C-alpha positions in Angstrom: 98.1 46.1 82.5 96.5 48.9 84.5 96.9 49.0 88.2 93.7 48.2 90.2 92.0 51.3 91.7 93.2 52.2 95.2 90.9 52.4 98.2 89.9 56.0 98.9 91.6 57.6 101.9 88.5 59.7 102.8 85.0 58.4 102.0 81.9 60.3 102.6 78.6 58.4 102.6 75.3 60.1 102.3 76.1 62.9 104.8 73.2 65.0 105.9 73.3 67.9 108.3 70.2 69.7 109.5 70.4 72.5 112.0 67.5 73.3 114.4 66.7 77.0 114.7 63.9 77.4 117.2 60.9 75.4 115.9 62.3 75.4 112.3 64.9 73.1 110.7 67.5 74.3 108.2 69.0 71.6 106.0 72.6 72.4 104.9 73.9 69.2 103.5 71.7 66.7 101.7 73.2 63.3 101.1 76.8 64.3 100.4 78.8 61.4 99.1 82.4 61.5 97.7 85.9 60.1 97.8 89.4 61.6 98.2 92.5 59.5 97.5 95.7 59.6 99.4 98.3 62.1 98.3 95.9 64.3 96.3 95.2 68.0 96.7 91.4 68.5 96.4 89.6 71.9 96.3 86.1 72.3 97.6 84.2 75.1 95.9 80.8 76.6 96.7 79.0 79.9 97.2 78.8 81.5 100.6 76.4 79.5 102.8 76.6 76.4 100.6 77.9 74.3 103.5 81.6 74.1 102.8 82.7 74.8 106.3 80.0 72.5 107.7 81.3 69.7 105.5 84.9 70.4 106.6 83.8 70.2 110.3 82.1 66.9 109.7 85.3 65.5 108.1 87.4 66.8 111.0 85.0 65.3 113.5 84.4 68.7 115.1 80.7 68.3 114.3 78.5 65.2 113.8 76.2 64.6 110.8 72.4 64.2 111.2 72.8 61.1 109.0 75.6 59.4 107.1 79.2 58.3 107.6 82.8 59.7 107.4 85.5 57.2 107.0 89.2 58.2 107.1 92.0 55.8 106.6 89.6 52.9 107.2 88.3 54.3 110.5 84.7 55.5 110.7 85.0 58.7 112.8 81.3 59.2 112.8 81.0 56.0 115.0 83.5 57.4 117.6 82.5 59.2 120.7 83.7 62.8 121.2 86.8 61.9 123.1 87.9 59.4 120.5 87.3 61.9 117.7 89.4 64.4 119.5 92.3 62.0 119.8 91.9 61.0 116.2 92.0 64.6 115.1 95.1 65.4 117.2 97.0 62.5 115.6 95.8 62.4 112.0 94.3 65.8 111.0 95.9 69.2 110.6 93.7 72.3 110.3 94.6 75.7 108.6 92.0 78.4 109.4 91.3 81.6 107.6 91.8 83.7 110.7 95.0 81.9 111.8 93.7 81.0 115.3 97.2 81.2 116.8 97.3 81.3 120.6 98.2 85.0 121.4 99.9 84.2 124.7 102.3 81.7 123.1 105.2 82.7 120.9 105.7 81.1 117.4 107.8 78.2 118.7 105.4 77.5 121.5 102.4 77.5 119.1 104.1 74.8 117.1 105.2 72.8 120.1 101.7 72.6 121.6 100.3 69.9 119.2 103.3 67.8 119.7 103.1 68.1 123.5 99.4 67.1 123.4 100.3 64.0 121.5 103.3 63.2 123.7 104.6 60.9 120.9 108.2 62.2 120.8 111.0 63.4 123.1 111.3 67.1 123.9 114.5 67.2 121.7 112.7 65.6 118.8 109.8 68.1 119.1 112.1 71.1 119.0 114.0 69.6 116.0 110.7 69.1 114.2 109.6 72.7 115.0 112.9 74.2 113.9 112.8 72.2 110.6 109.3 73.5 109.8 110.1 77.1 110.7 113.0 76.9 108.4 110.7 75.5 105.6 108.3 78.5 106.0 111.1 81.0 106.2 110.5 82.1 109.8 113.4 80.7 111.8 114.2 84.2 113.0 110.6 84.7 114.4 110.5 81.7 116.7 110.4 83.9 119.8 107.9 86.4 118.4 104.3 86.5 119.5 101.4 86.4 116.9 100.6 90.2 117.3 104.2 90.9 116.3 103.8 89.2 112.9 102.2 90.3 109.7 99.1 88.5 108.4 101.2 86.6 105.9 103.7 85.5 108.6 100.8 84.4 110.9 99.3 82.2 108.2 102.7 80.7 107.4 103.0 79.8 111.1 99.5 78.4 110.9 100.5 76.2 108.0 103.5 74.9 109.9 101.4 74.2 113.0 98.9 72.2 110.9 101.8 70.0 109.6 104.0 69.8 112.7 102.5 66.5 114.0 102.8 64.9 110.5 99.0 64.5 110.0 97.7 62.2 107.2 95.0 64.7 106.2 95.3 68.5 106.1 92.1 70.6 106.0 92.3 74.2 105.0 89.3 76.5 105.4 89.8 79.6 103.1 93.5 79.8 104.1 94.1 82.8 101.8 90.8 84.6 102.4 92.2 87.0 105.0 95.4 87.9 103.0 96.2 90.2 100.1 96.9 88.7 96.7 100.7 88.4 97.0 100.7 86.9 100.6 97.8 84.6 99.5 99.8 83.4 96.6 102.9 82.7 98.8 100.9 80.9 101.5 99.1 78.8 98.9 102.4 77.8 97.2 103.9 77.0 100.6 100.9 74.9 101.7 100.9 72.9 98.4 104.7 72.4 98.5 104.8 71.2 102.1 101.9 68.9 101.7 103.5 67.4 98.5 106.9 67.1 100.1 105.5 65.4 103.1 103.1 63.2 101.1 100.0 64.4 102.9 96.4 64.6 101.6 94.9 68.1 101.3 91.4 69.3 101.2 91.1 73.1 100.7 87.9 75.0 101.0 87.7 78.1 98.8 85.4 80.3 96.8 88.2 81.2 94.4 88.5 79.5 91.0 92.2 80.5 90.8 92.9 78.7 94.1 90.9 75.7 93.0 92.8 75.5 89.7 96.0 74.5 91.5 94.4 71.4 93.0 94.5 67.9 91.5 90.7 67.6 91.9 87.8 70.0 92.2 84.6 69.3 94.0 81.7 71.8 94.2 78.8 71.9 96.7 75.5 72.7 95.0 72.2 72.5 96.7 73.7 70.4 99.5 75.3 67.8 97.3 78.8 67.3 95.8 79.4 67.8 92.1 82.7 66.8 90.5 84.5 68.9 87.9 85.1 66.2 85.3 88.2 67.8 83.8 90.0 67.7 87.1 89.1 64.3 88.5 92.1 62.0 88.7 90.5 59.1 90.6 
């Protein structure tokens, strides 16, 4: 007997996003619908300006759709107010940015401690233990006291990956995480990201324009003309 299909962890329902530019409107997303299942690594492809980052911001609750719904883990984040979305994001979502977005006045350890302190869900000793464990996982235990401008690009992105995972989020969103790195550093960061997400049993959505990056995912989605198109040979749902 085959197992019954599992409920999708992320569900997008007819998402539309229209931007107002003076007296003109600019539609970016046009009825985007799709599903992501728990524990999968999903790549989102699309040409520049196709709306990939816009969609990522809607899923993260950073932006709100003009129409449609985003449901994560059974909770409709598009029905939440801004404060509730912020709390949800702090507790359940990790974000890896292309340009690292580390706080320059905090050292590596402090950058990782900050999300845990905002959540206040553990003791100071438990927070440091979690940070030390992740720094060891990304090979940067000896850089805990360094500031971002003392690190290479590859090291900064490894710190950014660790920061995205430090609070054990259910969903990790990565926006072109290798786009600002050379080929070798990009490869290492991508392997690290996939490895940590797999080991910690998280769900990953990675935005990319690279077919090579997308090929490492379990599933590939493509944004075309404001809608999601699935790559049939990669869909595992």
